[in-house]
C-alpha positions as CSV (number, residue, x, y, z in Angstrom):
1,X,-1.8,-15.8,-61.2
2,X,0.7,-13.6,-59.7
3,X,3.3,-15.1,-57.1
4,X,2.8,-13.2,-53.6
5,X,5.8,-13.0,-51.0
6,X,5.7,-12.2,-47.5
7,X,8.7,-11.9,-45.0
8,X,8.1,-15.2,-42.4
9,X,8.3,-14.1,-39.0
10,X,8.0,-10.5,-39.8
11,X,5.6,-8.4,-37.5
12,X,4.2,-4.9,-37.4
13,X,5.1,-3.5,-33.9
14,X,1.9,-2.6,-31.8
15,X,3.2,0.7,-30.5
16,X,3.5,1.9,-34.2
17,X,-0.1,1.8,-34.8
18,X,-2.5,5.1,-34.2
19,X,-4.6,3.5,-31.8
20,X,-1.8,1.8,-29.7
21,X,-2.9,2.8,-26.3
22,X,-6.4,1.6,-26.4
23,X,-5.3,-1.8,-28.0
24,X,-2.8,-2.3,-25.2
25,X,-5.4,-1.5,-22.7
26,X,-7.8,-4.0,-23.8
27,X,-4.9,-6.7,-23.9
28,X,-4.0,-5.7,-20.5
29,X,-7.6,-5.9,-19.4
30,X,-8.0,-9.5,-21.0
31,X,-4.8,-10.7,-19.2
32,X,-6.0,-9.7,-15.8
33,X,-9.2,-11.2,-16.4
34,X,-7.6,-14.4,-17.3
35,X,-5.3,-14.1,-14.0
36,X,-8.2,-13.9,-12.1
37,X,-10.1,-16.6,-13.6
38,X,-7.5,-19.1,-13.0
39,X,-6.6,-18.1,-9.6
40,X,-6.7,-20.9,-7.0
41,X,-6.6,-23.2,-9.9
42,X,-3.2,-23.0,-11.6
43,X,-0.7,-20.8,-10.0
44,X,1.9,-20.9,-12.6
45,X,-0.5,-20.1,-15.5
46,X,-2.1,-17.3,-13.1
47,X,1.7,-15.5,-12.9
48,X,2.1,-16.0,-16.4
49,X,-1.0,-13.9,-17.2
50,X,0.0,-11.4,-14.3
51,X,3.7,-11.3,-15.8
52,X,2.2,-10.6,-19.6
53,X,-0.5,-7.8,-18.1
54,X,2.7,-6.3,-16.2
55,X,4.8,-5.7,-19.1
56,X,2.0,-4.5,-21.4
57,X,1.5,-2.0,-18.6
58,X,5.0,-0.8,-18.9
59,X,4.7,-0.3,-22.6
60,X,1.6,1.7,-21.7
61,X,3.3,3.8,-19.3
62,X,6.0,4.5,-21.9
63,X,3.6,5.8,-24.5
């Protein structure tokens, strides 16, 4: 059996993928839906989801 090594904590940037825009659009939509689903129940969680959606939208606009 051969040893396998990986870099712990290493990530592949999503913007480097060939389908980055479509992946980011889906992520943005998911965060917006999550924010809408918790509206009125948990304001802090809703704001968190909205902030995540805003940051994803900024990345989308820069592509």
